[in-house]
C-alpha positions as MATLAB code, in Angstrom:
seq = 'MPDTPRSGAPGRSDALLIVVALSAVSTSGPLIAAAAVPAMAISFWRNAMASGVLLPVALATRRAELRGLSRKELRTALLAGTFLALHFATWIPSLTMTSVVSATALVATQPIWAALIARARGEEVGRQVWLGIGVAMAGALLLAGTDLNVSGRALGGDALAVVGGMFAAAYMTAGSEVRRSVSTTTYTTLCYSSTALILLVVCLVGGQDLGGYEADDWAKLIALTAGAQLLGHSLFNVVLRRVSPTLLSLAILMEIPGAALIAAVFLDQTPPLLAVPAAVLLIAGLVIVVRAGTRVEPSLPVE';
ca = [
      51.439   27.669  133.396;
      51.508   31.355  132.957;
      54.081   32.765  130.384;
      57.236   33.761  132.115;
      59.350   36.488  129.894;
      63.083   36.273  130.250;
      65.514   39.112  129.807;
      67.726   39.270  126.891;
      68.718   40.748  123.485;
      66.886   39.321  120.399;
      68.692   36.876  118.220;
      68.343   36.836  114.330;
      64.941   34.811  114.394;
      63.499   36.903  117.199;
      64.450   40.233  115.183;
      62.705   38.788  112.057;
      59.612   37.914  114.279;
      59.505   41.490  115.818;
      59.814   43.143  112.219;
      56.744   41.068  111.199;
      54.641   41.586  114.064;
      55.297   45.249  113.977;
      54.375   45.259  110.100;
      51.131   43.407  111.067;
      50.275   45.913  113.824;
      51.298   48.936  111.883;
      48.384   47.942  109.263;
      45.553   48.408  112.306;
      45.126   52.304  111.945;
      45.216   52.398  108.017;
      43.049   49.520  107.682;
      40.433   51.036  110.112;
      40.548   54.410  108.329;
      40.130   52.864  104.850;
      36.948   50.498  105.972;
      33.492   52.045  105.240;
      32.430   50.417  108.373;
      30.744   52.087  111.546;
      33.555   52.304  114.083;
      31.928   50.365  116.866;
      31.060   47.663  114.398;
      34.827   47.323  113.792;
      35.556   47.191  117.376;
      33.040   44.303  117.576;
      33.894   42.629  114.753;
      37.625   42.237  115.223;
      36.988   40.883  118.687;
      34.621   38.573  117.872;
      36.479   36.993  114.719;
      39.486   36.758  117.105;
      37.467   35.015  119.703;
      36.138   32.616  117.165;
      39.606   31.555  116.208;
      40.777   31.370  119.908;
      37.786   29.767  121.655;
      38.379   26.350  119.902;
      41.934   26.473  120.611;
      41.432   27.229  124.237;
      38.935   24.459  124.781;
      41.161   21.655  122.963;
      44.243   22.692  124.824;
      43.193   24.669  128.002;
      39.959   23.127  129.092;
      41.475   22.186  132.539;
      42.681   25.704  133.316;
      39.456   27.155  132.168;
      37.769   25.048  134.509;
      40.164   25.953  137.450;
      40.112   29.539  137.097;
      39.648   31.307  140.540;
      36.598   33.927  140.882;
      39.396   36.604  141.070;
      41.163   35.308  138.081;
      37.826   35.217  136.095;
      36.863   38.862  137.588;
      40.106   40.328  136.814;
      40.372   38.760  133.062;
      36.634   40.108  132.518;
      37.519   43.675  133.875;
      40.628   43.692  131.554;
      37.929   42.711  128.823;
      35.900   45.808  129.796;
      38.970   48.409  129.566;
      39.825   46.733  126.087;
      36.112   47.339  125.046;
      36.376   50.946  126.134;
      39.828   51.210  124.462;
      38.461   50.301  121.010;
      35.464   52.182  121.741;
      37.325   55.568  121.915;
      40.602   54.815  119.882;
      38.890   53.272  116.820;
      36.327   56.182  116.220;
      39.291   58.560  116.583;
      40.554   57.400  113.445;
      37.536   58.560  111.857;
      38.108   62.125  113.155;
      41.721   62.879  113.066;
      44.796   61.506  110.888;
      46.166   57.906  111.145;
      49.697   59.269  112.625;
      47.833   61.588  115.333;
      45.648   58.601  116.503;
      48.440   56.069  116.309;
      50.882   58.466  118.259;
      48.585   59.550  121.022;
      47.232   56.089  121.711;
      50.795   55.234  122.089;
      51.008   57.304  125.214;
      49.997   54.072  127.032;
      53.163   53.895  128.777;
      52.612   57.123  130.469;
      49.384   56.250  131.613;
      50.684   52.663  133.010;
      53.332   54.630  135.017;
      50.653   56.881  136.500;
      48.469   54.071  137.234;
      51.332   52.508  138.974;
      51.892   55.653  140.895;
      48.334   55.786  142.107;
      48.690   52.150  143.157;
      51.390   52.949  145.422;
      54.619   52.181  143.236;
      57.764   54.251  143.221;
      58.137   56.363  140.024;
      61.401   57.759  139.330;
      62.731   61.192  138.218;
      63.688   59.979  134.723;
      59.879   58.413  134.245;
      58.485   62.181  135.107;
      61.121   63.703  132.783;
      59.839   61.188  130.211;
      56.295   61.853  130.716;
      56.998   65.800  130.390;
      58.684   65.573  127.015;
      55.876   62.998  125.758;
      53.103   65.190  127.033;
      54.904   68.318  125.065;
      54.976   66.155  122.025;
      51.345   65.516  122.368;
      50.487   68.863  122.719;
      52.516   70.133  119.999;
      50.735   67.439  117.743;
      47.095   68.516  119.189;
      48.169   72.103  118.197;
      48.969   71.074  114.780;
      45.663   69.304  114.424;
      43.837   72.359  115.795;
      45.079   74.047  112.667;
      43.228   71.521  110.685;
      39.752   71.346  112.209;
      38.143   71.185  115.734;
      37.005   67.553  114.816;
      40.737   66.564  114.264;
      41.491   67.969  117.731;
      38.399   65.947  119.037;
      39.943   62.757  117.424;
      43.260   63.439  119.140;
      41.323   63.748  122.379;
      39.598   60.215  122.064;
      43.078   58.832  120.888;
      44.535   60.113  124.333;
      41.616   58.447  126.332;
      41.960   55.012  124.381;
      45.563   55.147  125.594;
      44.464   55.405  129.098;
      42.184   52.530  128.639;
      44.761   50.462  127.004;
      46.889   51.216  129.970;
      44.274   50.038  132.493;
      43.623   46.776  130.176;
      47.409   45.999  130.219;
      47.683   46.788  134.169;
      44.549   44.419  134.818;
      45.826   41.851  132.336;
      49.495   41.813  133.801;
      47.771   40.776  137.223;
      45.921   37.791  135.399;
      48.833   36.718  133.552;
      50.791   35.917  136.738;
      49.005   32.691  137.035;
      47.050   32.353  133.804;
      48.224   31.387  130.401;
      48.224   33.708  127.393;
      45.761   31.658  125.534;
      43.139   31.464  128.215;
      43.572   35.088  129.243;
      42.989   36.422  125.605;
      40.409   33.981  124.856;
      38.501   35.237  127.839;
      39.212   38.998  127.353;
      38.363   39.177  123.641;
      35.190   37.260  124.200;
      34.174   39.647  126.973;
      35.262   42.583  124.752;
      33.174   41.284  121.973;
      30.039   40.799  124.245;
      30.430   44.342  125.474;
      30.746   45.839  122.114;
      27.834   43.699  120.579;
      25.597   45.276  123.370;
      26.890   48.802  122.462;
      26.210   48.261  118.860;
      22.685   46.898  119.471;
      21.822   49.498  121.686;
      23.188   52.201  119.413;
      21.672   50.782  116.110;
      24.882   50.220  114.381;
      24.790   48.131  111.189;
      26.599   44.560  111.890;
      26.406   43.648  108.399;
      25.570   44.431  104.616;
      29.090   45.661  103.975;
      30.886   45.413  100.613;
      33.323   42.334  100.216;
      36.058   44.788  100.047;
      35.242   45.903  103.402;
      34.731   42.354  104.906;
      38.228   41.620  103.756;
      39.609   44.514  105.523;
      37.962   43.450  108.886;
      39.380   39.962  108.147;
      42.905   41.240  107.446;
      42.672   43.585  110.693;
      41.824   40.552  112.881;
      44.211   38.143  111.233;
      47.174   40.894  111.218;
      47.036   43.097  113.977;
      44.825   41.252  116.600;
      45.939   37.814  116.074;
      49.488   37.572  114.182;
      50.985   40.836  115.642;
      50.045   39.844  119.414;
      50.892   36.270  119.070;
      54.462   37.133  117.736;
      55.037   39.601  120.368;
      54.302   37.114  123.199;
      56.451   34.400  121.535;
      59.313   36.850  121.384;
      58.466   38.051  124.792;
      59.819   34.471  126.378;
      63.212   35.416  125.077;
      63.468   39.013  124.754;
      63.767   41.945  127.364;
      60.383   43.293  127.972;
      61.726   46.964  127.878;
      63.588   46.390  124.528;
      60.171   44.949  123.005;
      58.309   48.063  124.431;
      60.980   50.161  122.658;
      60.824   48.331  119.388;
      56.826   48.562  119.683;
      56.920   52.418  119.318;
      58.039   51.803  115.786;
      54.416   51.167  115.059;
      54.132   54.985  115.000;
      56.314   55.778  111.843;
      55.319   52.343  110.384;
      51.506   53.235  110.340;
      52.280   56.694  109.197;
      54.105   55.415  106.239;
      51.380   53.018  105.257;
      48.803   55.937  105.814;
      51.074   58.026  103.527;
      51.429   55.560  100.668;
      47.962   53.940  100.607;
      45.455   56.895  102.058;
      47.435   59.866  100.933;
      47.551   60.977  104.400;
      50.718   63.159  104.387;
      51.046   64.687  107.762;
      51.789   68.576  108.253;
      55.397   69.389  108.535;
      55.091   70.396  112.058;
      53.351   66.849  112.881;
      56.995   65.095  112.448;
      58.841   66.914  115.091;
      55.849   66.564  117.362;
      55.617   62.808  116.937;
      59.460   62.648  117.204;
      59.133   64.708  120.710;
      56.609   62.353  121.598;
      58.304   58.928  121.080;
      61.496   60.262  122.643;
      59.419   60.872  125.841;
      57.968   57.448  125.712;
      61.464   55.878  125.106;
      62.554   57.760  128.377;
      59.460   56.457  130.189;
      60.096   52.664  128.864;
      63.745   52.688  129.640;
      63.345   53.988  133.289;
      60.308   51.857  134.089;
      60.282   48.839  136.298;
      57.327   47.203  135.315;
      57.878   43.538  134.060;
      55.010   43.674  131.511;
      55.690   45.241  128.077;
      53.548   47.920  126.668;
      52.243   45.436  123.929;
      49.997   47.441  121.432;
      46.347   46.581  121.503;
      45.487   48.466  118.323;
];
């Protein structure tokens, strides 16, 4: 059966799980930036490793569901996997071009693009959502202007992060359709596996090195997969059964300062002074969008 979220405030145990999940996903950007591994290879390995963990679990516990998937469910899950591959193919390279805080903040514009996708599909978008989009985009432009003073390369990284946020929204939109009738385990297994296959083809065609890394870099890839990809997402899905999706989406925005703090401490990436109010303005706009939104699915991070 699909997972059915219930609305409510987090209790003490759920609040602790949210903190752990946030800590896990906040390591994503810094780990990617610190790894001496090609961006596309990082994208491939984190999904391939996650699939290697999930596939045996799905075969052991969801075999009947896998066999009973309709063509539409399978098609939509594979479409979500394609969007996820495009997300990783744009956001992860952005971390090699711009700062962790900029890339993480700009990819977090996902709720904006989800609202615009919903509007394009004929759903009503209220005035508060448009207000939030305006505030967030002002913050994003201010952040991009800050990076323009750094280098044109940093600005290119910002653009890739924004595109990554667009693809993340498309991934979440497709995924929300599948999860109406498909369990999280089955859906994520299909999605991560198809994402890994697509990225494998990209790596092979592009001549990306898929091996020969230092042991330290393999450790970072494993930590990235175990933390952000598996632990973070799993705990968010557990909490989602009891906590309001809107509240969870707001909590997830704390990944931005979390990643910025980790990058500052371990990578010496201290953001320019103007980047702080820009990020605050962007987060404020996203808060307005999420609070005013009517979508059931939370904006779970895919970093």
